[in-house]
N, C-alpha and C positions, 0 to 999 in steps of 0.2 A: 394779374387779377388774383391768382391763388396766393401770391405773396402778401397782398393787401388783406385778403380775407384771413390768412393765417395770423397776421399781425393783430387784426381786429379781435380774433378769437382769443389770442394769447393775453391781450390786455384786459379781457373780461374776466371777472371773478367767476368761480365755479358755479355759484347760484344763478348766474345770468345766462348759462348755457341754454336752458330750456326756452327762455325768452328769445334767444338767438335763433333757435329752430323755427319758432313761430314767425319770427321776422323774415326768415328766408322764404317760408311758404307764402307769406303775405305778399312779398315782392314778386315771387314767381307767378302768383295769380294776376297781379295788376300789370306786370310787364310782359305777360304772355301775348303773342301775336293774335290770339283769339279772345282777347279780353272782353270785347264788346259782345261777342257771341256767348261767351261764358256767363257774363253778367245777366244777359237776357234769359239764358237757360236757368241760372240760379234763381231768378225771380219766379219763373214757371215752376221750378222744382219746389220752391218754398210754398207756393200756392197748393200744389198737389200734396205736399207733406202736411200742410195745415188741414186739408180736407181729410187726409188719412188719419190724422190725430183726432179730429172731430168724430170720425167714424169709430175708431177704437174707444174713444171716450164714451160715446153714446152706447156702444155695445157693452162696455164695462159697467155702466150704470144700469142699463136695461136688461142685460142677460139674465140676471137672477129672476126678475119678475116675468119675463117672457117664458123661461123654462118652467117656472112654477105654474103659470097660467095654462100653457098649451100642452105641456108634457106631464103635468101633475106628478112631478118627481123632485127629489132633492137636487137643487141646482148645482151644488158643489159636486155631488156624485156624477152628474151628467157631464160637467166640465172636466172632471178627472178622467172620465171614460175616453174622451176624445183628445186629451192633452198629448198623447203619444204621437198622433198625426200632426198636431199643432207644432210640436218640437221638430219633427222630421221635415215638414213643409217649410218651416223657418230656415232650416239648414239649406234646403234647396234654393230658396230665394236669395239667401246670402251668397251662395256659390255663383249665381248668375249676376246679381246686381251689386253686391258689396265689393268695392275696390279695396285692395290692400293699401295701407298708408303710402302715399307718394312722397318719397324723399329722394332728392338727388344724392344717392349714397356714395357713388364713386368719388366725386370731389371731396366729400367729407373724410374719406380715407387718407387724404394727404394732410389733413389738419390735425392739430394737437387736441382732438376731442376723444374722450374715452369711448370705445366701441359700445360699452354697456349703456352709456347715456343715449346714444343714437337708437339702439335697439329698444330700450325702454320707452323712448318717445314714440317710436313707431307702433309698438304694441299698445301703449296707452291711448293712442289715437283711435284704435279700433274699439276700445272700451266705451268711449264717449260718442260712438257713431250713432246715427239715426236708427240703425237696425237694432240697436240695443234699447235705446230710449223709448221707441214707439210702443214697445210691449208694456211699459209702465202705465201708459194711458188706458190700457185694458185692465191689468191686474190690480193696480192701486184702487181704482173706483170699485171694482168687483170685490176686493178685500174689505173696503169700507162698508159696502152694502151688506156683506156677510156679518160684520160686527154689529151693524145697526139692526139686523134681523135676528140677533140673539146668539150668533156663533161665538165661541170663546175667542177673545182677542189674542191670547197667547198662542192658541192653536192656529189661528188665521195668520198671524205674523210668521210662525214657523213654516206653514205651507207656502206663503208668499215668498219668503227668502229661499226656500228650496227650488221653486220655479225660476226665480231670478238667477239662481246658481246654474240651472240647466241652460238658460238663455246665454249666459256668459260662457258656458262650456261650448255651446254651438259656435260662439264667436271665435274661440281659439281652435276648435276643430276645423273651421273653415280656413284658417291660416294654413293648416297642414294639407287639407283636401284640395286646396286651391289649385295645385298642379298635379293632382293624382286622379286622372280620368277614370281609372278602374274602380277606385273607391267610390267616386261620385256616381258612376253608372250603376254600381251595386246598390247604392242608397235609393236611386230613382226606381230601379227594378223592384226593390223590396217594398217601397211605398205603393207602387201600382199593384203588385201582387197581393199585398195585405188588404188594400182597399177592395180589390176584386173578390178575394176570398170572403171578406166580411159582407160584401154586398149580396153575394149568392149563398150566404149562410153555410159556408163550408168550414171556415175557421175564423174566429173572431179574436184577434190579439188583444182587444180591449178588455176581455174577460180577465186576462193575466196582468195587464199593465195598470188598469184602474185601481186595484187594491194597493199598488205601489204608491201611486199619487195620493190616494186616500190616507196612506200611512204617514205621509208628510204632515197631514192635518191632525191625525189621531196621536202621533208621536212627534211633536214639533221639533224636538232636539235632533231628529234625523236630518234636518236642514243642513247640519254641519257636513254631511256626506257630499252633497252637490257643491257646497261652497268650497270644501277642501279639494274636490275634483277640479273645479275651475282654477283654483290656485296652482294645483299640480300642472294643469295644462298650460297655464301662463309661464310657469318656471321652465317647463319643457320647451315651449316655443322660444323663450328667451335664450336658453342654452343652445338650441339648434341654430338660431340665427346668429348668435354670438360666435359660435364655433365656425360658421361658414361666412363670416363677415370679411372675406378677402377677395381681391380681384381674381385670383387664380383658383378660387373654390366656388362658393355659392353664387357669386356674381358673374362668373365666367360663362360664356355661351358654350353649350354642349355641341360637339360635332358628331355627326353620325355618318355611317358609311352610305354613300349614295348608291341607288340601284337604277339600272337602266331599263326602261320600258319603252317599247316602240309604238304600241297602239296603232298598228298599220291599218286596222279596220276603219280608222277615221280619215284615211287618205281620200275617201270618196268626197269629202267636203272641200277638196282643192286647197287653195292657199290658206283658208281658214283653219285647216286641220292642225297647223302649228300652234295656234292659240288654244284650240280645243284640247290638244294633248297637254299643253302646259297647264291648263286649268284643272284637268283631271288629276294630273300628278300633284298639283298644289293641294287639291282636296284630300287626296289619299295620304299625303306625307306630313301634313301640318295639323297641329292641335286645334287652332282656331277654326280652320275650315272643316275639320271633322265634326266640330260642334254644330255647324250649320246643318249637316246631314242628320244629326240626332234631333235637332229642332224641327226639321222637316217631318220626321217620323212622329214626333209629339203632336205636331199640328194636325196630323191625320185624324187624331182622336178628339180634336177640339169640337167637332160637330156634335159629339155626344151631349154636350151641355145644352144644345139647341133642339136636337131631334128626339131626345128621349123624354122631354118634359121635366127633366131633373130640376131646372131653374124656371120657376113660373114666369118671371119677367121676360124670358126669352121665347115665350110661346107665340108671339106675333109673327105673321107671315114674312115680314121684312127681314127678320133675323135669319131666316133660312138662307137667303142670298148672302148675307153677311158671313154666315158660317161656311157656305160654299167657297167664298173668296179665300178664306183663311185655310180651309182644309186642303185645297189644292195649291195654295200659294206659300206654303211653308218655306220652300227653298227660294222662291222668288223674293220674299221679303227679307230673309236672313242672309242670302248671298247677293242677290241682285242689287240691293240698295247700296252695297259697298263696292260697286264697280265704279272707277278703276282702282279703288284703295287696296284691293287684294294684291295688286302688282306694285304697290308703293315702294317696295324694297329695291326694285330694279326698273321702276318707271322712267327715271332719267335716261337709263341705257336704251330702253325701248324707243323713247322719243328721239334718240340720236340715230336711229336706224330708218331705213326706207320702208316705213310701215303705213299702210292705208288705214285711217281711222275707221272707215266704214266696215272693213273686214274685221277689225278688232271688236267693234261693237256687235257685229253680226254673230261672231263666235260666242259672245256672252249671251246673246239672245237665244241662239240655238240650244245652249246648255240649259238655260232657264226653261225653255219650251219643253225639252225632253224631260226635265225633272217634273214639270207641271203635268204632263201627260201620264207619266208613271204614277204620280200621286193620285190622279183622277181614277186610274185603273185600280190602284190599291184600295181606294175608298169605296169600291163597289159593295162592301158589306153594309153600307147605309141603306141598301135596298130593303133590308130587314125592317126598317122603320117606315117603309112606304115609298111609292114612286116619287112623291114630292121631295123627299129628302135627297134622293140620288139625283133628281132633276136639278135641284139647287146646286149640287156638287158639280154636275156636268156643265151647267151654264156658268158657274163660277170659274171652272177651268178654262172655258172658251174666252171669257172676259179677261182672265189673267194672261192668256196667250196673246190675245189681240190688242189689249189696251194696257194692262198693268205691266207687262214685260217691257213695253216701250217707256212707260212712265218712270219705272225704277232706274232704267238706264239713263234717262233724261235727268232725273234727280241726282244720280251719282256724280254728275259733272260738278255739282255744287257741294258735295260732301268730300272735303279735302282732309280726310283723316288717315294718316299712315297707320297701317295695321301691323301689330306684332303677331306673326303667324305661330309663334311658339307658345302663345298664351290664349286661353279661352275665356279670359275676362271680357266683360262687355259683350257677351254673346247676343244680347238683345239690342245692342246699339252702342253709340258713343255720344258723349255730350256735344262734340263738334258735328255730329250728324244731324243736328237740329238747327235749322235756321228758317227764316221766313219763307224762302222759296221751297224748301223741302216740305214744310208744313202745309203750304198751299197745294202742293202736288198730292197730298194725301186725300184731298177732296175727290178728285176723279177716281182714285184707287179704291176707295171704300164707300163714300157717300153716294156717288153717281149711280152705281149699280143698284143700290137700295132705292133711290128715287125712281129709276127706270122701272124697276119691278113694281113699285107702288102705283105708278101711273097705269101700267098695264093691268095690275090686279084690280084696281078700283074701276077702271074703264070697261074692261071686258071680263077678266077672270085671271086666276093664277097662271093658267097655261100661257096666256098672252103676255103676262108679266115676265115669265121665264123667257119667252121668245124675244122680247125687247132687249133683254140683257144679252142674249146670244147674238142677236143681229148686230148690236154695237161692237161686240167682240169680233165678229166676222168682218165687219167694216174696217176695223183696225188692221186685220190681216191683209185686206185688199190694198190698203194705202201704206203698207209697211215701208216700201222704198222711199216714199215721200217723207214719212216720219223719220227714217234713218238719215235722210239728208239734213233735216232740221237738227237732229241730235248731233250729227257730225260737226255742224257749224258751231254748236254750243261748246262741244269738247275742244275744238280748235281755239275758240275765244277764251276759254278758261285754262288753256294749256300751261301758260307760264305761272299763273296763280297756283295751279295744282303742283307744279314742280317746286315752287317756293315753299308751299305748305308741307310737302313731304320731307323737307329738310328740317322742319321744326322738331325739336326733341322735348319741348315742355308743353 
């Protein structure tokens, strides 16, 4: 096959190489074993992308008039004040959601294609990504409105180009930060700290950054700074990947010295202790699994959007239970939904051993339950916002332990996505994690507890609503063994499909 591909590439003129790259990716998409799943997901993603574009477009057109009406201030100055957080949050979303360009690089190294062309194609793919284009639907309409309202067209163009330069800087920064956890955690910590300091009037960074963004309007030629910086970052990224474009350099897997840990305190769980020890070691030693722990901590503060009244739309009583589910279920959703994919690297070996599925599933369940209980205890600070807030957290934790812990393990049987433990990309999920069965299973995870609370709330009162959610959670605990029998049968029926899926590399 490589001989045929080599001959095909050799016979093509130089200007056809770019088309050849697109051809390879097009064939990869249609010939993938998960083509039907990918196609359905692409359609769903296009719908969400369209909704997001409409939202940005509406905000871009209406932001000027909303600020002018409700804040009685210069809209451009208000936007410039908060642009620093806009840029930082954009970088965070890119880190979690933007995938680096997927090219099957290793086979290309055997072909007579210049490495510079492959690297250029990879980097140029990031430039035209949705994460760059979507910002234009806000900034272009906003810039047009500024011109219509009497702002200098030259100054507006300079300001607009400067902001676009920063957006593309984020694009190439994400390329470098992609595998640098320390840098990313530093950015996350800085954002949270700065927002907190500004909220409590201790230190407002916008006082210092707003004049910088305003200067891009007042002195439009300063746009050359951000554009030049984006070009420098592009060249730096190109040089870095070009110099490491070898099988024995940047593309080689890194080997680390293994450390032996006994975790003898887990022996009390009997035969399940082997699986529990393996999972704890996996979480401690791998990049992707460490990200799940960080996500669990972030989810602890998710309730602040609902219990503080910061977002008016979330003031309804049903949203309390919704918040309680997510506050205590951070680890459950980020780790539990990818069982058994965490073990995809050695799953075939496990299946060749004398392993009882029920013990394997039970070990995962215990791990999820322990994490949920810890999250519930750590969330006790919500008592500050009233007993209703912490009651929602407690019943959310009970429901997660009794119902959702079973459902995520059940849904995991249908998510046949091999996980790269050395990468924290797709920390929120993977495209193959979405199919009709897993989407249907989200109803009892999120919608059912809200319905139960609504029934109790309107029939008797909020206390009875909380009690209904808790009762269903406790019922799930009572019938745990019966549920495990059902899940075990599903895992066995899906066994060979799962083994085949884990062999897929595309």
